[in-house]
Structures are given as structure tokens and as C-alpha cells.
C-alpha positions in Angstrom: 31.4 -11.9 69.6 28.3 -13.9 68.7 26.0 -11.4 70.1 27.7 -8.6 68.1 27.4 -10.6 64.9 23.7 -11.3 65.5 23.0 -7.6 66.1 24.9 -6.7 62.9 22.8 -9.2 60.8 19.7 -7.8 62.4 20.8 -4.3 61.5 21.4 -5.3 57.8 18.0 -7.0 57.7 16.4 -3.8 58.9 18.3 -1.8 56.3 17.2 -4.2 53.5 13.6 -4.0 54.7 13.7 -0.2 54.7 15.1 -0.2 51.2 12.4 -2.5 50.0 9.7 -0.3 51.6 11.2 2.9 50.2 11.7 1.4 46.8 7.9 1.1 46.5 7.3 4.7 47.6 6.5 7.2 44.9 9.0 10.0 45.8 7.3 12.7 43.7 3.9 12.1 45.1 5.2 12.2 48.7 7.2 15.4 48.0 4.1 17.1 46.6 2.1 15.9 49.6 4.4 17.4 52.1 4.7 20.6 50.1 0.9 20.8 50.2 0.8 20.2 54.0 3.5 22.9 54.5 1.6 25.3 52.2 -1.7 24.8 54.0 0.1 25.3 57.4 1.4 28.6 56.2 -2.0 29.6 54.8 -3.6 28.7 58.2 -1.0 30.8 60.0 -1.7 33.7 57.7 -5.4 33.4 58.4 -4.7 33.4 62.1 -2.6 36.5 61.7 -5.3 38.2 59.7 -7.6 37.8 62.7 -5.0 39.2 65.0 -4.4 42.2 62.8 -8.2 42.8 62.5 -8.6 42.8 66.3 -5.6 45.2 66.6 -7.2 47.6 64.1 -4.6 47.2 61.4 -6.5 47.2 58.1 -3.4 46.9 55.9 -2.0 43.9 57.9 -5.4 42.2 57.8 -5.7 42.6 54.0 -2.1 41.3 53.4 -2.5 38.3 55.7 -5.9 37.3 54.4 -4.8 37.7 50.8 -1.7 35.6 51.4 -3.8 32.9 53.0 -6.2 32.8 50.1 -3.3 32.9 47.5 -1.4 30.1 49.1 -4.4 27.9 49.5 -5.4 28.5 45.9 -1.9 27.6 44.6 -2.0 24.3 46.6 -5.4 23.5 45.3 -4.4 24.1 41.7 -1.0 22.4 41.7 -1.1 19.6 44.2 -4.6 18.4 44.7 -5.3 17.5 41.0 -2.0 15.5 40.8 -2.8 13.5 43.9 -6.3 12.9 42.7 -5.1 11.5 39.4 -2.7 9.2 41.3 -5.5 7.6 43.2 -8.2 7.7 40.5 -7.4 4.3 39.1 -7.5 2.7 42.5 -10.8 4.3 43.4 -12.4 3.1 40.1 -11.6 -0.5 41.2 -13.5 0.1 44.4 -16.5 1.8 42.8 -19.7 0.2 44.1 -23.3 0.2 43.0 -26.1 -0.4 45.5 -29.5 -1.9 44.9 -31.9 -2.3 47.8 -33.6 -5.7 48.1 -37.1 -6.3 49.2 -35.9 -7.6 52.6 -33.8 -4.5 53.0 -36.7 -2.2 52.2 -38.9 -4.0 54.8 -36.1 -3.8 57.4 -35.6 -0.1 56.9 -39.3 0.6 57.1 -39.5 -1.3 60.4 -36.5 0.7 61.7 -38.1 3.9 60.6 -41.4 3.0 62.4 -39.5 2.1 65.6 -37.5 5.3 65.4 -40.7 7.4 65.1 -42.1 5.6 68.1 -38.9 6.2 70.1 -39.1 9.9 69.4 -42.8 10.1 70.3 -42.5 8.1 73.6 -39.0 8.9 74.7 -38.4 5.2 75.5 -34.7 4.5 75.8 -35.2 0.8 75.0 -36.7 1.8 71.6 -33.7 4.0 70.9 -31.4 1.1 71.7 -33.3 -1.2 69.3 -33.1 1.4 66.5 -29.4 1.9 67.1 -28.9 -1.9 66.9 -30.8 -2.1 63.6 -28.9 0.8 62.1 -25.6 -0.8 63.3 -26.7 -4.0 61.5 -27.0 -2.0 58.2 -23.5 -0.5 58.8 -22.0 -3.9 59.6 -23.6 -5.4 56.5 -22.1 -2.7 54.3 -18.6 -3.0 55.7 -18.6 -6.8 55.5 -19.9 -6.9 51.9 -17.3 -4.3 50.9 -14.6 -6.4 52.5 -15.7 -9.5 50.6 -15.7 -7.8 47.2 -12.5 -5.7 47.5 -10.2 -8.8 47.7 -11.5 -10.4 44.4 -9.8 -10.5 41.1 -11.5 -11.7 37.9 -10.1 -13.2 34.8 -12.2 -14.0 31.7 -10.9 -16.5 29.1 -12.8 -16.6 25.8 -12.4 -19.1 22.9 -10.4 -17.9 19.9 -12.8 -18.9 17.2 -16.6 -18.4 17.6 -19.1 -19.1 14.9 -22.6 -17.7 14.7 -25.3 -20.1 15.8 -23.0 -22.4 17.7 -22.6 -22.6 21.4 -19.1 -22.4 22.9 -17.7 -22.3 26.4 -15.7 -19.5 28.0 -14.2 -19.5 31.4 -14.5 -17.2 34.4 -11.8 -17.4 37.0 -12.4 -15.6 40.4 -9.5 -15.3 42.8 -9.6 -14.3 46.4 -6.4 -12.4 47.2 -7.0 -12.0 50.9 -4.7 -13.9 53.2 -7.1 -15.2 55.8 -10.7 -14.1 55.1 -12.9 -16.2 52.7 -15.6 -14.8 50.4 -19.2 -15.9 50.6 -22.1 -15.8 48.1 -20.4 -13.9 45.2 -21.8 -13.6 41.7 -20.1 -12.4 38.6 -22.7 -10.2 36.8 -22.8 -8.0 33.6 -22.4 -4.3 34.0 -25.4 -2.2 34.8 -27.1 -0.9 31.7 -26.5 2.8 31.4 -29.7 4.9 30.9 -29.9 6.7 27.6 -28.6 10.2 28.2 -29.8 13.3 26.4 -27.4 16.0 25.2 -27.9 19.2 23.4 -26.3 19.4 19.9 -26.5 21.9 17.1 -28.1 20.6 13.9 -28.5 22.1 10.5 -32.1 23.2 9.7 -34.0 25.6 7.5 -35.8 28.7 8.7 -39.0 28.9 6.7 -41.9 31.4 6.6 -44.9 30.9 6.8 -44.2 28.1 9.3 -46.9 25.5 8.7 -47.1 25.5 4.9 -45.6 23.0 2.5 -42.0 23.9 1.3 -43.2 24.9 -2.2 -45.7 27.4 -0.7 -43.4 29.1 1.7 -42.1 32.6 0.9 -38.8 32.4 2.7 -36.4 29.5 3.2 -32.9 30.2 4.7 -30.3 27.8 6.2 -30.3 27.8 10.0 -29.0 26.1 13.0 -31.2 24.7 15.8 -30.3 23.4 19.2 -32.0 20.0 19.9 -31.8 17.2 22.4 -30.4 13.9 21.1 -30.6 10.7 23.1 -27.5 8.6 23.2 -27.9 4.9 22.6 -27.9 2.6 25.6 -24.7 0.5 26.2 -25.8 -3.1 26.1 -23.9 -6.1 27.5 -22.4 -8.3 24.7 -20.9 -11.3 26.4 -22.2 -12.1 29.9 -25.9 -12.1 30.0 -26.6 -13.7 33.3 -25.0 -14.1 36.8 -22.4 -16.8 37.5 -22.6 -17.8 41.2 -19.7 -18.7 43.5 -21.1 -19.8 46.9 -17.8 -20.0 48.7 -14.3 -18.9 47.8 -11.5 -19.7 50.3 -8.7 -17.3 51.1 -5.9 -17.2 48.5 -7.9 -19.6 46.3 -9.1 -19.5 42.7 -12.3 -21.0 41.4 -13.5 -21.3 37.8 -16.8 -21.7 36.1 -17.8 -22.3 32.5 -19.5 -19.5 30.6 -21.9 -20.5 27.8 -21.7 -18.2 24.8 -24.0 -18.2 21.8 -24.4 -15.5 19.2 -27.1 -15.5 16.5 -25.4 -13.1 14.1 -21.9 -12.5 12.9 -20.0 -9.4 13.9 -18.0 -7.8 16.8 -19.3 -8.2 20.3 -17.6 -6.4 23.2 -18.2 -5.8 26.9 -16.6 -2.8 28.6 -16.7 -4.2 32.1 -17.9 -6.8 34.6 -19.2 -6.7 38.1 -18.9 -8.9 41.2 -22.0 -8.7 43.4 -23.0 -10.1 46.8 -25.9 -9.9 49.3 -23.7 -11.1 52.2 -24.3 -11.0 55.1 -27.9 -10.0 55.6 -29.3 -9.4 52.1 -30.3 -5.8 52.9 -28.5 -4.6 49.8 -27.0 -6.0 46.6 -23.6 -4.5 46.5 -21.8 -4.6 43.1 -18.2 -3.7 42.6 -17.4 -2.6 39.0 -14.4 -4.2 37.4 -13.0 -2.3 34.4 -12.2 -5.5 32.4 -12.8 -5.2 28.7 -13.3 -8.2 26.4 -14.1 -8.4 22.7 -14.8 -11.3 20.4 -15.3 -11.6 16.7 -18.1 -13.9 15.7 -17.6 -15.6 12.4 -20.5 -16.3 10.0 -22.3 -19.5 10.3 -20.7 -22.4 8.5 -23.4 -25.0 9.0 -24.7 -27.0 6.0 -27.6 -25.2 4.4 -29.9 -25.8 1.4 -27.8 -23.4 -0.6 -24.6 -25.2 0.2 -26.1 -28.6 -0.6 -27.1 -27.3 -4.0 -23.9 -25.4 -4.9 -21.3 -27.8 -3.6 -21.7 -30.7 -6.0 -21.8 -28.3 -9.0 -18.6 -26.5 -7.8 -16.8 -29.8 -7.1 -17.7 -31.2 -10.5 -16.5 -28.1 -12.4 -13.3 -28.0 -10.2 -12.4 -31.6 -11.0 -13.1 -31.1 -14.7 -10.8 -28.0 -14.6 -8.0 -29.9 -12.9 -8.3 -32.9 -15.3 -8.4 -30.6 -18.3 -5.0 -29.1 -17.5 -3.3 -32.4 -18.1 -0.8 -34.3 -16.1 2.9 -34.9 -16.5 4.2 -38.4 -15.4 6.6 -38.0 -12.5 7.3 -41.7 -11.6 5.9 -45.2 -11.2 6.0 -46.5 -7.7 4.6 -49.2 -5.5 0.9 -49.2 -4.7 -0.1 -47.7 -1.3 -3.4 -48.4 0.5 -4.5 -44.8 0.2 -4.0 -44.7 -3.6 -7.0 -44.8 -5.9 -7.5 -47.6 -8.4 -7.7 -45.3 -11.4 -4.0 -44.5 -11.1 -2.9 -48.2 -11.3 -0.4 -48.8 -14.2 -1.5 -52.3 -15.4 1.4 -52.7 -17.8 4.0 -52.1 -15.1 2.0 -54.3 -12.7 2.0 -57.2 -15.2 5.8 -56.9 -15.8 6.7 -56.6 -12.1 4.0 -59.0 -10.8 3.1 -56.3 -8.1 0.8 -53.4 -8.1 2.3 -50.2 -9.5 0.7 -46.7 -9.7 1.5 -43.7 -11.7 2.4 -40.5 -9.8 1.9 -37.1 -11.6 3.7 -33.8 -11.0 0.3 -31.9 -10.7 -1.4 -34.4 -8.5 -1.2 -32.1 -5.4 -1.8 -28.8 -7.1 -5.5 -28.5 -6.3 -5.7 -24.7 -6.1 -9.0 -23.0 -5.4 -9.7 -19.3 -4.8 -12.8 -18.0 -3.1 -13.7 -14.5 -4.4 -16.3 -12.4 -2.6 -17.3 -9.4 -4.8 -18.7 -7.1 -2.1 -21.8 -5.3 -3.6 -22.6 -1.6 -3.1 -25.2 -0.7 -0.5 -28.8 -1.2 -1.7 -27.8 -3.6 -4.5 -29.4 -6.6 -2.7 -31.5 -6.8 0.5 -30.0 -7.3 3.9 -31.3 -10.9 4.1 -29.7 -11.8 0.8 -26.5 -10.2 1.7 -26.2 -12.2 5.0 -27.0 -15.4 3.1 -24.2 -14.5 0.6 -21.7 -14.0 3.4 -22.8 -17.2 5.1 -22.4 -19.1 1.8 -18.9 -17.7 1.2 -17.9 -18.7 4.7 -19.4 -22.2 4.4 -17.6 -22.8 1.1 -14.3 -21.6 2.6 -14.8 -23.8 5.6 -15.7 -26.9 3.6 -12.7 -26.7 1.2 -10.3 -25.9 4.0 -11.0 -29.3 5.3 -10.3 -30.9 1.9 -6.9 -31.5 0.2 -7.1 -28.1 -1.4 -4.7 -25.2 -1.6 -7.0 -22.3 -0.7 -6.7 -18.6 -1.5 -9.1 -15.7 -1.0 -9.8 -12.4 -2.7 -12.2 -9.6 -1.8 -12.3 -5.9 -1.7 -10.2 -4.6 1.1 -8.9 -8.1 2.0 -5.1 -8.2 2.3 -4.7 -11.1 4.6 -2.8 -14.3 4.2 -4.4 -17.4 2.6 -5.7 -18.5 5.9 -9.3 -19.5 6.3 -9.6 -17.9 9.8 -8.4 -14.6 8.5 -10.9 -14.7 5.7 -13.7 -15.6 8.1 -12.6 -12.6 10.3 -13.0 -10.4 7.2 -16.4 -11.9 6.5 -17.5 -11.4 10.1 -17.1 -7.6 9.8 -17.8 -7.0 6.1 -20.6 -4.6 5.1 -21.9 -3.5 1.7 -19.5 -0.8 0.4 -19.5 1.3 -2.8 -16.4 1.1 -4.9 -14.6 -0.7 -7.7 -15.4 -4.4 -8.2 -12.7 -6.8 -7.2 -13.3 -8.7 -10.5 -11.8 -5.8 -12.6 -8.5 -6.2 -10.8 -8.5 -9.9 -10.3 -5.3 -11.4 -11.6 -5.4 -14.8 -13.3 -3.4 -17.5 -11.6 -3.3 -21.3 -11.6 -6.2 -21.2 -9.1 -9.8 -22.2 -10.0 -12.1 -19.3 -8.9 -15.4 -19.6 -7.1 -16.9 -16.1 -7.5 -19.8 -14.7 -5.6 -21.0 -11.5 -7.2 -24.0 -9.3 -8.0 -22.7 -8.1 -11.3 -24.6 -8.9 -14.5 -23.2 -11.5 -16.9 -22.4 -8.9 -19.6 -20.2 -6.8 -17.3 -18.0 -9.7 -16.1 -14.5 -9.8 -17.8 -14.4 -12.6 -20.3 -11.0 -13.8 -19.2 -12.6 -15.1 -16.0 -15.1 -17.4 -17.6 -12.7 -20.2 -18.5 -11.4 -20.7 -15.0 -14.2 -19.6 -12.7 -17.5 -20.8 -11.3 -20.0 -17.9 -10.7 -22.7 -17.6 -8.0 -24.9 -14.7 -8.9 -26.4 -13.2 -5.8 -29.6 -11.9 -7.6 -32.9 -13.5 -8.7 -33.0 -14.5 -12.3 -29.4 -13.5 -13.0 -28.7 -16.2 -15.6 -31.4 -17.6 -17.9 -31.4 -21.3 -18.0 -28.8 -21.7 -15.3 -29.5 -23.7 -12.1 -30.9 -21.4 -9.5 -31.7 -21.2 -5.8 -34.0 -18.9 -4.1 -32.4 -15.5 -4.4 -29.2 -17.1 -5.8 -28.4 -17.8 -9.5 -25.6 -20.3 -10.4 -23.5 -20.5 -13.5 -20.4 -22.5 -14.3 -17.9 -22.4 -17.2 -20.2 -24.5 -19.3 -22.9 -21.9 -19.2 -20.6 -19.3 -20.6 -20.4 -21.2 -23.9 
């Protein structure tokens, strides 16, 4: 009874195991595979019969059998082989390797070649054995290094916010998925730079005669098309610029390393892949396995304190405080004095009556609303250096006031994000000069105080903005008599009067 129950449990375990195995089998791929095998078997049999018919002298039978063999083989090649190739394409990409011979490997192969030539000339069996052992060492090196690299998985973690000119740390995590075998001397490297390829393209040109005369002295000029070679730009690595070395990685273990990142300019940086490389075991070759892992980062403009920011910030702060005070306050209540309260809000009459410090609280005390407006200029309006300085100044002002007790908003051409400083910095990281309508013409007046960076002349600015805005003119000599910086002119509400 017990033996029968044990056999029954073993039977059910075998059935469950078979179900788990079959569950991972791709039925359609296997069906196509067996159909292909059957088709090729029939084609082979038809080819054999065509030979039999030819020897028997039957021309018709030979033609029919040979045609059937070719037709069946062609159908299999067109219907089954491409499907199966697509199924394994992704897995094969993971195991794609690049090979670079090292100096040691080159010397080793030269020595093997010399000994091989000597063995052929002398017929010495010992030299043949030595050459065979040396070539076997190359094969063993290739198999061992491929085994080390195939079991590795890479994960790249990058910081969410990166500013130009500041160093940040990312993290590389390398995992060995093999159950028993460790990995030795592995490096995470950037992908190999692709050489610039040349391709033929049709381009518009002009057929002129006579050929070597100036255009005004040519008799005939007709539109034409010419076929020319155009070199494609090289793909450059954007994130990983050096190798990160892992000397030993145990089986089923994960090791991490810090990745130092630093970008001089704002913008989008991307990397289409990484590589894991090794010289293990004999350093004959540097074998690199390509990993199709894409990563992209957006680098915000620099927000470090610059001379422009030191000049602009006190003026903006003074005008902003004057604007807030000029709006007037409504008394909300009188309450007890708190350590964080300022002395200018102390109500001395209420203090004298109650014999304790009292302060006045106003309804508009927390309504410090500021809006940064970046009026994106058209291409060619200012130089590239001045444009980058303007973007950096807008980013620095946004970053500074985001750390203050200020309700920030942002406006720019094409910017539809939320009033979040990181979304505005993301916009500034990718913005480029663009022709179009100025954002000032459609800017709606609100309770915000505006800090506007623009290249427009004073006379073309809507007059409704002067009373509640501070202007930073991004051109030399934009405002006569106004405070100026190199390549930046400043003007506040006072200058408008």
C-alpha cells in the first residue's frame, strides 16, 4: 500500500515536471521546425529518385523528381528558415562578440607560425605536437573567455537630476548568473566606436556649361541630380568613457561600482549599448560581448553662482520686495510672537496692553509669487555664447528662487509643463533658438511678478508688462543708462518711467 502510494506520488511529480517543461516550449516554432525537417526529408528523397531515374534513362521522371526536390527545398527556405532565424536573432545579439588581438597574442601566434613552418620543413613530429598544443591553447582561451562573459548581466543606475559642470555618481551592477563557475578579470567598457560609413545619395545640383566658368558667364544652367558619397557621422559614447574593472565575481553574486559622470554642456546624452570585456585566461585576445542596453540622461544647465547672477540677483530681489510691499497688506490677526518672526511685524500697542510680544499677521504674507519668463530668440539674433549664458542665467535664477519661500511659475515658448523647477530645467536643457511669435505677446497678467529674459527692443515690449516685470535684455547696449553686464542689459520697473 505504501509502495503504491509512493509510486503514485512519483508519477504525479513526473507529470507536473513534464507540464512545466512543455509550458516553456514554443509550440508554433517546434511545429514549423518539424515541418521543415519533414519537407527537407521529402526533398532529399526526391533528389535520390531523380538520380535513380537518370540512371534508368527516364528523362521525364528525372525532371519531375529534380523539380520537386528544388521546389520543396525552396518552400522550406522561404517559409520556415526566416521565422526560426527571427526567433533566435535576439538571443544571438546578446552573444555577439568583438575580438581585439593583444600584443602578447600577436607574439604568441607569430611563434606558433614559425614553429609550424619549421615542422613542415623538417617533418619533425615533436614540432607538430608543439604547434598543436599552442593552437589548442588559443581554442581553450576562446572557449573559457566566452563562458566567462555569457553568464553576466549588467544593470546601470543613473542619477535623476544632473547639472552641467557638476560631477555626479552613477552605479554599475554586474551579476554572475552561473550556478557554479565564477568570472575573472571582467571590465565594463563603452561600445566600440563605429567607423564613419559612406553611402551613395542623390543630391540636387545644377548642370552648367561651360563647366569651369563663373555662374554669370555660363551659357546653360539646368537643374540636375547627382549621385554623391556622403559620410555618416560616427556614433560616440555619451556616458561611459572608460573601463570599470571587476577582478573577481563569484557565482550567483552581484558586485557594484561607482561611475563618475561629468558633462560640460547641457543637453541630451545617450548611449546605445555597453560591453563586458575580458582577457581571461591567457591574454591572447580581448574578447568583448556587446550588451544592447540603452541609457539616456538629460543634463540641466549649470546653476552655479556666476558674475551675472551676482549682479542681477540683488536688483531683482529689491524690485520684487518693492512690488510685494506696494500691493498693500490686509490685517488677518494679531497673535503671539514666535522665534522665527521678524521684528518689523511686532505690534507695540498690543504688546503694551497684553504685557507680551504680539505680532501682526497679514493675509498676503505668503503670496510671494514670481514668474520666470524666457523669451526664446530667433536663430542668429544673438551669438551661441550669449545664448548659452542666457539659458544658464535663467536656470540659475529658477534654482535660486526655488530654494526661497517663493511660489514659482514659468513661461516660455513651447513650455507647457507644471510650475516645477525640474520640468523647467528640463526644458532649458533642450531648448534651442527658434523662429516664431514672442511669448511676451501672449503673456497673461497675473498676481506674479515677472522676471523676463528677452532680446526684444524696449519699444516693442507691451506696456502692460512694465509695471509688474523686471527685464534682462540679452543684447549689448539694449537700454541706455540702465545697469549692464557684459553682453547683458538690465532694466527694472523704475527704468520704464
